[in-house]
C-alpha positions in Angstrom: 69.8 50.6 32.1 71.3 52.9 34.9 74.5 53.2 35.4 74.4 54.7 38.7 75.3 52.3 41.8 72.3 51.2 43.7 72.0 52.6 47.2 70.4 51.0 50.4 66.8 50.6 49.9 64.9 53.5 51.9 62.3 50.9 53.7 65.1 48.8 55.2 66.1 49.4 59.1 69.6 48.9 60.6 69.7 45.6 61.6 69.6 45.0 65.4 72.6 43.4 67.4 70.1 40.9 69.4 67.0 40.5 67.4 64.0 39.1 69.0 64.0 34.8 69.2 60.9 34.8 67.2 62.9 37.1 64.2 65.7 34.6 64.7 63.8 31.9 64.4 61.8 33.0 61.1 65.0 33.7 59.5 66.7 30.6 60.4 63.7 29.0 58.8 64.0 30.9 55.8 67.9 30.3 55.4 67.2 26.7 55.9 64.8 26.2 53.1 65.1 28.6 50.6 67.5 27.8 47.5 71.1 28.8 48.0 71.8 30.7 44.7 68.9 33.5 46.7 70.7 33.7 49.7 74.2 34.1 47.5 72.5 36.9 45.2 71.3 38.6 48.7 74.9 38.7 50.1 75.7 40.5 46.3 73.0 42.8 46.8 74.2 43.7 50.3 77.8 44.4 49.1 76.7 46.1 45.9 73.6 48.1 47.3 69.7 47.8 47.3 67.3 48.0 44.7 63.6 48.5 44.3 62.5 45.5 42.4 58.8 44.1 41.0 58.6 40.3 40.6 55.3 39.2 38.6 54.1 35.7 40.1 52.1 33.4 37.5 51.1 29.8 36.8 51.1 28.1 33.6 47.8 26.9 33.9 44.3 27.9 35.1 43.3 28.2 38.6 41.4 29.5 40.9 43.3 31.8 43.0 44.1 31.4 46.5 46.5 34.1 47.8 45.9 34.6 51.2 48.4 32.3 53.0 51.2 33.5 51.0 50.3 37.2 51.4 50.3 36.6 55.5 53.4 34.7 55.4 55.2 37.8 53.3 53.5 40.1 55.5 54.6 38.5 58.4 58.4 38.3 57.2 58.3 42.3 56.3 57.1 43.2 59.6 60.0 41.0 61.6 62.6 42.8 59.1 61.1 46.1 59.6 60.4 47.0 55.9 57.3 47.0 53.9 56.3 45.3 50.9 53.6 46.3 48.2 51.5 43.4 47.2 49.4 43.7 44.7 46.8 40.7 44.0 45.6 40.9 40.4 42.4 39.0 41.2 40.3 38.7 44.4 40.4 35.8 46.2 38.2 32.9 44.6 38.8 34.2 41.0 39.4 32.2 37.8 42.4 33.2 36.5 44.0 32.2 32.8 47.1 30.3 32.1 50.2 32.7 32.1 48.2 35.7 33.5 50.0 37.8 36.3 48.6 36.6 39.8 50.5 39.2 42.1 52.8 41.8 41.5 55.5 42.3 44.5 57.1 45.4 44.9 59.7 46.0 47.7 63.7 45.8 48.5 65.7 42.9 46.7 67.9 42.1 49.5 64.6 41.5 51.5 62.8 40.0 48.9 65.1 38.0 47.0 65.5 35.2 49.5 62.0 34.6 49.9 61.0 33.4 46.6 61.2 29.8 47.4 59.0 29.8 50.3 56.2 32.3 49.1 55.6 30.2 45.7 55.3 26.9 47.9 52.2 28.6 49.4 50.8 29.5 46.2 50.7 27.2 43.4 49.3 24.1 45.1 46.7 26.1 46.6 45.6 27.4 43.4 45.5 23.7 41.9 44.0 22.3 44.4 41.1 25.0 44.7 40.1 24.9 41.0 39.7 21.0 41.1 37.8 21.7 44.2 35.6 24.0 42.4 35.2 21.8 39.4 33.6 19.0 41.7 31.5 21.4 43.6 30.1 23.0 40.5 29.6 19.5 38.7 27.3 18.1 41.9 25.8 21.1 43.1 23.5 19.1 45.4 25.9 17.5 47.2 28.1 18.6 50.3 31.6 17.8 50.3 33.7 16.8 53.2 37.5 17.4 52.7 39.3 14.0 54.0 42.2 14.9 52.3 44.8 15.2 55.5 46.2 11.7 55.5 47.5 12.0 52.1 49.1 15.5 52.9 52.9 15.8 53.5 52.2 17.5 56.6 50.3 20.2 58.6 51.5 22.9 56.1 50.2 21.2 53.3 47.2 20.0 55.0 46.8 23.9 55.9 46.7 24.6 52.0 44.5 21.8 50.9 41.9 23.3 53.6 42.2 26.8 52.0 42.1 25.5 48.8 39.3 23.4 49.3 37.2 26.2 51.2 37.8 28.9 48.5 37.5 26.5 45.5 34.1 25.9 47.4 33.1 29.3 47.7 33.5 30.4 44.6 31.2 27.3 43.2 28.5 28.9 45.5 28.8 32.0 44.3 29.1 31.2 40.6 26.4 27.9 40.6 24.2 27.9 44.2 26.4 24.6 44.8 26.0 23.5 48.5 30.2 23.1 48.4 32.5 21.8 51.3 30.6 21.5 54.7 33.9 20.7 56.3 36.9 18.8 56.9 38.1 16.0 59.1 40.7 17.6 61.5 40.2 20.4 64.0 43.1 21.9 62.9 42.1 23.1 59.4 38.3 23.2 60.9 38.5 27.1 60.9 38.7 27.7 56.9 35.3 26.3 56.7 33.8 28.4 59.8 33.9 25.1 61.8 35.2 24.7 65.4 36.2 21.3 64.7 36.6 18.1 62.4 33.7 16.1 60.9 33.4 12.5 60.5 32.2 9.6 62.6 33.7 6.3 62.2 36.5 4.6 60.3 37.1 0.8 59.2 38.9 0.4 62.3 35.8 0.7 64.3 33.7 -1.6 62.4 36.7 -4.2 63.0 36.8 -3.4 66.6 33.1 -3.7 67.3 32.8 -7.0 65.1 29.6 -5.8 63.3 28.3 -2.5 61.6 25.3 -2.3 63.9 27.3 -2.8 67.2 29.7 -0.1 66.1 26.6 2.2 65.0 25.4 1.4 68.7 28.7 2.3 71.0 28.8 5.7 68.6 25.5 6.3 69.5 26.2 5.5 73.4 29.1 7.7 73.4 27.9 10.2 71.2 24.2 10.3 72.6 22.4 13.0 70.3 24.7 13.4 67.3 23.9 12.4 63.8 25.4 8.6 62.6 27.0 8.2 59.7 27.3 4.0 59.7 30.0 2.8 57.2 28.9 -0.5 55.8 31.3 -1.9 53.1 33.8 -3.4 55.7 32.0 -6.7 55.4 31.1 -7.0 52.3 27.1 -6.4 53.1 26.8 -2.8 52.2 23.1 -3.4 51.4 22.2 -5.6 54.3 24.4 -3.9 56.7 22.9 -0.5 55.6 19.3 -1.7 56.1 20.3 -3.3 59.9 21.5 -0.3 60.8 18.6 2.0 59.6 16.2 -0.9 61.5 18.2 -0.9 64.3 17.4 2.9 64.6 14.1 3.8 63.0 14.2 7.0 65.0 17.3 8.2 63.5 16.6 7.2 59.9 13.0 9.0 60.1 14.5 12.3 61.9 17.1 12.2 58.7 19.4 12.2 61.5 21.0 8.7 60.0 23.1 8.6 57.1 25.5 5.5 55.4 28.4 5.6 54.0 29.9 3.8 50.9 33.7 3.2 50.6 33.9 0.3 49.0 37.3 -0.4 47.2 37.7 -0.8 43.7 38.6 -4.6 43.9 35.1 -5.9 44.3 31.5 -5.0 43.7 29.1 -4.0 46.3 27.0 -6.4 47.8 24.0 -7.8 45.5 25.9 -6.2 42.2 28.3 -7.3 39.1 28.5 -6.6 35.8 25.1 -7.3 34.2 23.4 -6.2 37.6 25.1 -2.9 37.3 24.5 -2.2 33.8 20.4 -3.4 34.7 20.6 -0.6 37.8 21.5 2.3 35.3 19.0 0.5 32.4 16.1 1.4 35.2 17.3 4.7 36.1 19.6 6.3 33.2 19.1 4.3 30.3 20.9 6.7 28.0 23.9 6.8 29.9 25.5 3.8 28.8 24.3 4.0 25.1 26.6 7.1 25.2 30.5 7.0 24.2 32.4 6.6 27.4 35.9 6.0 28.1 37.2 2.8 30.0 37.5 5.2 32.7 33.8 6.5 32.6 32.3 3.0 32.4 34.5 1.8 35.4 32.8 4.9 37.7 29.4 4.1 36.2 29.2 0.2 36.4 32.5 -1.4 37.5 33.7 -2.1 41.0 34.1 -0.1 44.1 31.7 2.7 44.8 30.1 3.4 41.2 26.8 5.1 40.0 24.8 2.0 40.0 25.8 1.0 43.4 25.0 4.3 44.7 21.7 3.5 42.9 21.3 0.4 44.5 21.8 1.4 48.1 19.4 4.3 47.3 16.8 1.8 46.0 17.1 -0.8 48.8 16.9 2.1 51.3 13.4 3.5 49.7 12.1 0.5 49.5 12.2 -0.5 52.9 10.8 3.1 53.7 14.1 4.8 54.8 13.6 7.5 52.3 14.9 10.0 54.9 18.8 7.8 55.1 21.2 10.0 53.2 24.2 8.4 51.5 27.4 9.2 51.9 30.1 8.4 49.4 33.9 8.2 49.3 36.9 6.4 47.7 38.4 8.1 44.7 35.9 11.0 44.2 38.2 13.0 42.0 37.0 16.0 39.3 36.6 13.3 36.4 34.6 11.1 38.8 32.2 13.8 40.1 32.0 15.0 36.4 30.8 11.2 35.5 28.3 10.9 38.5 26.6 14.5 37.8 26.3 13.1 34.4 23.7 10.4 35.4 22.1 12.1 38.3 23.7 9.8 41.2 22.0 9.9 44.0 24.6 11.0 46.7 24.2 13.6 49.4 27.8 13.9 50.7 31.0 13.3 49.3 34.1 12.5 51.5 36.9 13.4 49.3 40.8 14.0 48.9 41.0 13.7 45.6 40.8 17.3 44.7 44.2 17.4 45.6 46.6 17.7 42.6 47.2 14.6 40.7 50.0 16.3 38.6 52.7 17.8 40.9 54.1 19.7 37.9 51.0 21.8 37.4 51.2 23.0 40.5 54.6 25.1 40.0 54.3 28.7 40.5 57.0 30.9 39.2 57.8 34.7 40.0 60.1 37.0 37.4 61.2 40.2 38.3 59.7 43.0 36.0 61.2 45.8 37.1 64.1 47.3 38.7 63.8 50.7 40.7 60.8 51.4 38.4 62.5 50.5 34.9 60.8 47.9 33.4 63.0 45.0 32.9 62.3 41.2 32.2 64.1 38.1 30.5 63.3 37.8 26.5 60.1 35.4 26.5 58.4 36.6 29.6 57.3 40.3 28.4 53.6 39.5 28.7 54.2 39.6 32.4 54.7 43.2 32.1 52.2 45.9 33.8 50.1 47.1 31.2 
């Protein structure tokens, strides 16, 4: 270990007496939101001298690598502080990364990096896990299109950005690896750019059905307000999923024939869809995929197959009803709890679904999203706490 006192970092510029307002706002944000021990460490380093340090950033579980929002923020801070950081991603965006593998090496002034750790880790971990989940879902159901409907479940706009970005990265990785259709968009305008769109996607919530008084009338109102647009009718409000789906198709036969009409099934887990019960649900799967219910299934899997809510049996029942009535070009949109596990079960029985609206790629166990950073070198000399030697550059 060198006994030489650390000196001022060569990239650091003298602090100006009157920083620009945007720089002041950024520094205030950092100071308010970082851990206090990092601010105290920064003060110590200012008193005793700077060093060039290298951080290794890693996670404890497999992920899909999503560094962009973290990197952009670090570059913004570096520019505001008049310094430069050497940011070395270990993998390309969208790559699968194993547990414990260093994701990024970050080198620069200790004074200018030490108070950033809290904030840049927040911009990495959750996105990487959400992307992994989105990737898994798209790979399991490669023929289905996905719509990110997670904004309502996010803790503010910053999280919504992270989750939309993650869904887009996971989707692109699935397109690359298995030719999946992947995510075609999301529900909000603010995050639409992550999917190459100019605006959010979606047609009607339950509130519109209640307002209109009937499913058909809600569809009519939508068509009158947005003429020429494709229509997705939500059909579970009144518990008449099959009947209302058919009534909407009969009301708009031209849209149905042109493939511009879809029905969305969002039945909650407290009841079966119209025409189904436990016995009928088993019968539906027996007709279409008889081996599915003869295999070993957990309670969760059985619920997704033949239980209440939007089950595989429910999707087959709606598809059968539409086809029998001559509406084979009408698409089925499914939502309500489509997590990675549910998607895997649906894939195992080739459930007939064209689009899945989901927010369930958001991490279920938040503890799995924790990214961690450790310094692995001071002034070019390798040094890391005992037990983290696997982070050292090879």
